[in-house]
N, C-alpha and C positions, 0 to 999 in steps of 0.2 A: 503494499500499500504506500503511495507517495507520501502521505502527509504524517501519517502516524501507523504504528503496529497495531495489529488486531487487539492485543492486549489494552492498548492504550484507548482504542475505540471502545472497548468494552467498558471499561471504567468512565468515560464520558457518557456512554449510554445509561449506565447505571445511575450517574449522578442525575440525569435528566428523569429517568423512570426506574426506581429500585426495583420495580416488580416486573421489569421487562425480562421476557424468557428469551435467552440469546444461546444459540448452538453455533459454536464456533467451526469453521472449515478451514483447514490448512493443508497445504502440501508437505509440510514438516510435521512429523510426530515427534519434535524434540521435547524430552521430558519435562525440562524446565519450564517451557512456554506453556505445556499441558497443565503442569501444577499452578502456574499464574493464572491461566484461564480460569480454571475450577476456583481458585482461591478469591478471584475477584468478582465471580459470580455466574460464570457459563454454566448453562445446564448440561451441556455435554459437547463433546469435540469429535468432528469427522475428519478422517484424514482424506484429502480429496483425490488420491490415486484410487478410490473405489469406483468400480464401474458405475455407469448412469442407472442402469437398473437396480443396483443394491441402494444406490442413494434415494432414488424414487421410492423405494420399499421403505426406507428409513423415514422419509418425510412424510409419505401418507399413513404411516401406522400399520 
């Protein structure tokens, strides 16, 4: 992301709406980023290398 990281965006969204449900999507499954995302309120994290069909199934329940 050109202006901020996903975790920084997550923090800003949570400031605006602490009840927002946020699922992060990342091409990098780095442990530190995953821990930070959950720590700052992400509901879940999806590694974007998943096939489109798997991602559709996750998003539609």
